[in-house]
C-alpha positions in Angstrom: 0.0 0.0 0.0 1.1 3.5 -0.8 -0.5 5.9 1.7 -2.1 9.0 0.1 -2.8 10.7 3.5 -1.5 10.1 7.0 -3.2 6.9 8.2 -3.7 5.4 11.7 -4.2 1.7 11.8 -3.3 -1.4 13.8 -2.8 -5.1 12.9 -5.5 -7.5 14.2 -5.3 -11.2 14.7 -7.9 -13.9 15.4 -6.3 -15.2 18.6 -4.4 -12.3 20.3 -5.1 -8.7 21.1 -4.7 -6.1 18.3 -1.4 -4.2 18.0 -1.4 -0.5 19.2 -2.5 2.1 16.6 0.4 3.5 14.6 0.6 6.4 12.3 1.9 5.8 8.8 2.8 9.1 7.1 1.6 10.1 3.7 3.9 8.9 0.9 5.2 5.9 2.9 4.5 2.3 2.0 3.4 -0.9 3.7 4.6 -4.1 2.2 3.2 -7.4 3.6 2.7 -11.0 2.5 -0.9 -12.3 2.3 0.1 -15.9 2.6 -1.4 -16.2 6.0 -3.9 -13.5 5.6 -3.8 -9.9 7.0 -6.3 -7.6 8.7 -6.2 -4.1 10.1 -8.3 -1.9 12.2 -8.6 1.7 10.8 -9.0 4.9 12.7 -10.0 8.0 10.7 -9.3 8.4 7.0 -7.8 5.6 5.0 -6.8 6.6 1.5 -4.2 4.4 -0.2 -3.2 3.0 -3.5 -3.3 -0.8 -2.9 -1.3 -3.2 -5.1 -2.1 -7.0 -5.0 0.8 -8.8 -6.7 0.6 -12.6 -7.1 3.9 -14.4 -6.4 3.7 -15.9 -9.9 4.6 -12.4 -11.3 8.0 -12.6 -9.7 8.6 -16.0 -11.1 7.7 -14.6 -14.6 10.1 -11.7 -14.0 12.9 -14.0 -13.2 12.2 -16.2 -16.2 11.5 -13.5 -18.8 14.1 -10.9 -17.8 16.8 -13.2 -16.6 16.4 -11.8 -13.0 17.5 -13.8 -10.0 14.8 -15.9 -8.4 12.8 -14.3 -5.5 11.0 -16.5 -3.0 9.6 -13.8 -0.7 9.7 -10.1 0.0 10.8 -8.3 3.2 7.9 -7.0 5.4 8.1 -3.2 5.5 5.8 -0.8 7.4 5.9 3.0 7.1 9.0 2.9 4.8 9.8 5.9 2.6 10.3 4.6 -0.9 10.8 7.4 -3.5 10.5 5.0 -6.5 7.1 3.7 -5.4 6.0 7.3 -4.6 6.9 8.2 -8.2 5.0 5.2 -9.6 2.0 6.2 -7.5 2.2 9.7 -8.9 2.3 8.3 -12.5 -0.7 6.1 -11.8 -3.1 8.6 -10.3 -3.8 10.5 -13.5 -4.6 7.2 -15.3 -7.9 6.8 -13.5 -9.2 9.6 -15.7 -7.7 8.3 -18.9 -9.6 6.4 -21.7 -9.4 2.7 -21.1 -7.4 2.0 -24.3 -4.7 4.5 -23.2 -4.6 3.2 -19.6 -4.4 -0.4 -20.7 -1.4 0.4 -22.9 0.5 2.1 -20.1 -0.3 -0.1 -17.1 1.7 -3.2 -18.0 4.9 -1.1 -18.3 4.3 0.5 -14.9 3.4 -2.8 -13.4 6.7 -4.3 -14.7 8.7 -1.4 -13.3 7.0 -1.8 -9.9 7.6 -5.6 -9.8 11.2 -5.2 -10.8 11.8 -2.5 -8.1 10.1 -4.7 -5.4 12.2 -7.7 -6.4 15.5 -5.7 -6.4 15.0 -3.8 -3.2 12.9 -6.2 -1.0 13.3 -9.6 -2.6 14.5 -12.6 -0.6 16.4 -15.4 -2.4 16.2 -19.1 -1.4 19.2 -20.5 0.5 22.4 -20.3 -1.6 25.7 -22.1 -1.6 29.0 -21.0 -3.1 30.6 -22.9 -6.0 33.2 -25.5 -5.3 35.8 -22.9 -6.1 34.5 -20.7 -3.2 33.2 -18.2 -5.7 29.7 -16.9 -6.5 27.9 -18.0 -9.6 27.2 -15.3 -12.2 23.5 -15.2 -11.1 24.4 -15.0 -7.4 26.9 -12.2 -8.1 24.2 -10.3 -10.1 21.6 -10.7 -7.3 24.0 -9.3 -4.7 25.1 -6.4 -6.8 21.5 -5.6 -7.9 20.4 -5.6 -4.2 23.2 -3.3 -3.2 22.4 -0.9 -6.1 18.7 -0.8 -5.2 19.4 -0.1 -1.5 22.3 2.4 -1.6 20.3 5.2 0.0 19.8 3.2 3.2 21.8 1.4 5.7 22.9 -1.9 4.2 25.1 -3.9 6.6 26.5 -7.2 5.3 24.2 -9.3 7.4 21.2 -7.7 5.8 22.5 -8.3 2.3 23.3 -11.9 3.2 19.7 -12.4 4.5 18.2 -10.9 1.3 20.4 -13.0 -1.1 20.3 -16.3 0.7 23.8 -16.6 2.2 25.3 -16.6 5.6 27.3 -13.5 6.3 30.6 -15.3 6.3 29.9 -17.1 3.0 28.8 -13.8 1.4 32.0 -12.0 2.5 34.3 -14.7 1.3 32.4 -15.5 -1.9 32.2 -11.9 -2.9 35.9 -11.3 -2.3 36.9 -14.4 -4.2 34.7 -13.4 -7.1 35.3 -9.7 -7.4 38.6 -9.1 -5.7 36.9 -6.5 -3.5 35.1 -6.8 -0.1 31.4 -6.1 0.1 32.1 -2.9 1.9 34.6 -1.8 -0.7 32.0 -2.5 -3.4 29.3 -0.5 -1.6 31.7 2.5 -1.2 32.6 2.4 -4.9 28.9 2.2 -5.9 28.1 5.1 -3.7 30.9 7.2 -5.2 29.9 6.3 -8.7 26.3 7.2 -8.0 27.3 10.5 -6.3 29.4 11.5 -9.4 26.4 10.7 -11.6 24.0 12.7 -9.4 26.4 15.7 -9.3 26.9 15.8 -13.1 23.3 15.1 -14.1 21.0 16.7 -11.5 20.5 20.0 -9.7 20.3 18.3 -6.3 22.1 20.1 -3.4 25.2 18.5 -2.0 23.1 17.4 1.1 20.5 15.8 -1.2 23.2 13.9 -3.1 24.7 12.7 0.2 21.3 11.4 1.4 20.4 9.8 -2.0 23.8 7.9 -2.0 23.6 6.7 1.6 26.1 8.8 3.3 25.5 9.6 7.0 25.4 13.4 6.4 26.8 16.1 4.2 30.0 16.5 6.0 30.8 12.8 5.8 30.0 12.8 2.1 32.3 15.8 1.4 35.1 14.3 3.4 34.8 10.9 1.8 34.4 12.3 -1.7 37.3 14.7 -1.4 39.6 11.9 -0.1 38.6 9.5 -2.9 38.5 12.0 -5.9 41.0 14.7 -4.8 38.5 17.6 -5.1 35.3 18.6 -3.2 31.9 17.5 -4.7 31.2 21.2 -5.5 34.5 21.5 -7.4 33.9 18.2 -9.2 30.4 19.2 -10.3 31.7 22.5 -11.7 34.2 20.6 -13.9 31.9 17.8 -15.0 28.4 19.2 -15.2 26.4 17.8 -18.2 
């Protein structure tokens, strides 16, 4: 669900007391599995865009697009996800469009939504390293895709391992043996590459670039960027603006 207004609701279960009411801010999302059913008690207004996505869609995505297999999605409540906010913004005007126009556009937006959910929140089945101690090409792709989709947040190694089906130790050793870099080194490089792209292509402030790329704050970003590149983000932008 993508909340269109601030919403108060609580989870309810058949055999135990309901959870306390919690406020979910406008623009945040709630992502849950319906395998075992789900029910909520609503207080006040409840305006959302609700997406019901069969698990078979993720199997089709893996098969047709060569994406890694996803068995389940992480449960998220009240998470701020800019991509889903943007998808919601694109969907709202479609309710007033002619059916033939809407039916042409919806499959493309649905595919984008499914791919984003799989990349950012997907959980892979239990994995094992190859006999060489390396990752298979598909395992490597899944790990790198997950990192790229979650750069703006905190992504410790154990969280990446849980999402991609490895133990933390196997992930560390397999990634190093395959790429020649540690997971943390790869994350740092990805953040730096994304920061350079944002600086050259967008008008975002330095603070916004820092947040988008997952740095703790603007000062940390400036210090890290300057040490890695040799000039400050502002100086780099002035030389490389597209």
